[in-house]
C-alpha positions in Angstrom: -10.0 6.9 -9.0 -9.3 9.9 -6.9 -11.3 13.3 -6.3 -8.9 15.1 -8.8 -10.1 12.8 -11.6 -13.5 13.7 -10.8 -15.1 16.2 -13.5 -18.5 17.6 -12.4 -20.7 19.7 -14.9 -24.3 20.8 -15.2 -26.7 18.3 -16.9 -27.0 18.8 -20.6 -29.5 17.5 -23.0 -27.4 14.9 -24.3 -26.9 13.4 -20.9 -30.2 12.0 -20.8 -29.2 8.3 -21.2 -26.4 8.6 -18.6 -28.7 10.4 -16.2 -31.6 7.9 -16.5 -29.2 5.0 -15.9 -27.7 6.8 -12.8 -31.2 7.8 -11.4 -32.8 4.6 -12.1 -30.0 3.0 -9.6 -30.8 5.6 -7.1 -34.4 4.9 -7.4 -33.6 1.0 -7.0 -31.2 1.8 -4.2 -34.5 3.2 -2.4 -36.5 0.5 -3.7 -38.8 2.9 -5.6 -39.8 3.4 -9.2 -41.3 6.2 -11.5 -43.3 6.3 -14.6 -41.7 7.0 -17.9 -43.8 10.2 -17.9 -41.8 11.2 -14.6 -38.5 10.3 -15.9 -39.2 12.6 -19.0 -40.6 15.3 -17.1 -38.0 15.6 -14.4 -34.9 15.4 -17.1 -36.9 18.2 -18.8 -37.0 20.4 -15.8 -33.5 19.5 -14.7 -32.1 20.5 -18.0 -34.2 23.7 -19.0 -33.8 26.7 -16.6 -36.5 28.4 -18.3 -38.8 25.8 -17.2 -38.3 25.5 -13.4 -35.9 26.2 -10.6 -34.6 22.6 -10.7 -31.1 21.5 -11.8 -28.6 19.0 -11.9 -25.0 18.3 -12.2 -23.3 14.9 -13.5 -19.8 13.5 -12.3 -17.5 12.2 -14.8 -14.1 10.0 -14.2 -12.4 9.5 -17.6 -15.4 10.7 -19.4 -17.6 7.9 -18.0 -20.7 9.3 -15.8 -20.4 7.9 -12.2 -22.9 10.2 -10.5 -25.7 12.5 -10.3 -27.1 15.3 -8.2 -30.7 16.9 -8.7 -31.6 19.9 -6.9 -34.0 22.7 -6.6 -34.6 26.0 -5.2 -38.1 27.2 -3.4 -39.3 29.9 -1.4 -39.2 29.7 2.3 -41.3 31.2 5.2 -38.3 31.8 7.5 -36.0 33.5 4.7 -36.5 36.2 2.0 -34.1 34.6 -0.1 -35.0 31.1 -1.5 -33.5 27.6 0.1 -31.8 25.0 -2.0 -33.1 21.3 -1.7 -30.5 18.9 -2.7 -33.4 16.2 -3.5 -31.2 13.2 -5.1 -27.5 12.2 -4.9 -26.0 9.1 -6.3 -22.5 7.8 -7.0 -22.2 4.5 -8.7 -21.0 1.6 -6.6 -17.4 1.8 -7.9 -17.1 5.5 -7.4 -18.0 5.6 -3.7 -15.4 6.9 -1.6 -13.4 8.3 -4.3 -14.7 11.9 -3.8 -17.5 11.9 -6.4 -20.1 12.6 -3.7 -18.1 15.5 -2.1 -17.7 17.0 -5.3 -21.3 16.9 -6.5 -22.5 18.4 -3.1 -19.9 21.2 -3.5 -21.1 21.8 -6.9 -24.5 22.3 -5.4 -23.2 24.6 -2.6 -21.6 26.7 -5.5 -24.7 26.8 -7.6 -26.6 27.8 -4.2 -24.1 30.8 -3.4 -24.1 31.9 -7.0 -27.8 32.5 -6.8 -27.5 34.2 -3.2 -29.1 31.0 -1.7 -26.6 29.8 0.7 -29.0 27.7 2.7 -28.9 24.0 1.3 -30.4 20.9 2.9 -31.0 17.2 2.3 -32.6 14.2 3.7 -31.3 10.5 4.0 -32.3 7.4 5.6 -31.0 7.0 9.3 -29.4 3.8 8.2 -27.3 4.9 5.2 -24.2 4.8 7.2 -22.0 4.8 4.1 -23.6 8.4 3.0 -23.8 9.5 6.3 -19.9 9.4 7.0 -19.7 11.9 4.0 -22.9 14.1 5.1 -21.2 14.5 8.6 -18.1 15.8 7.3 -19.6 18.2 4.7 -22.9 19.2 6.4 -24.5 19.6 9.9 -27.0 16.9 11.1 -30.3 18.6 12.2 -32.7 17.2 14.8 -35.5 17.1 12.5 -37.8 14.0 11.5 -39.5 13.9 8.4 -43.0 13.2 8.2 -45.2 12.9 5.0 -48.9 12.4 4.0 -49.8 8.6 3.8 
């Protein structure tokens, strides 16, 4: 499997089952879960541009879904234009190291550029060494540490 074999396209309503399976695997990786209501609402938001500033892409190799990315645009206090938060990125284990993750991130970069929103950011766990090898090549590590309400 090489990067030239990867087809990345916007999520469509007919992708729901494939997206759910990949997003469930992503949530499992982070030892997390969501309710059925969240699955349904999230997919609806990702596939209906009239509903929200959320969207997603699916990556396929030979017609088989092997990765997803979910992203959203939001206002920012330090910029006039919106910024893009790449919230969820997942490549199936068999597709890792083949360019799927890079292709998905580059699709988000292109979507952000098309909207005049060149600032794209994401977070990951500090010990996610496999993903960070890619992120170090395609992004810039910032010194910020994330906190959240308990």
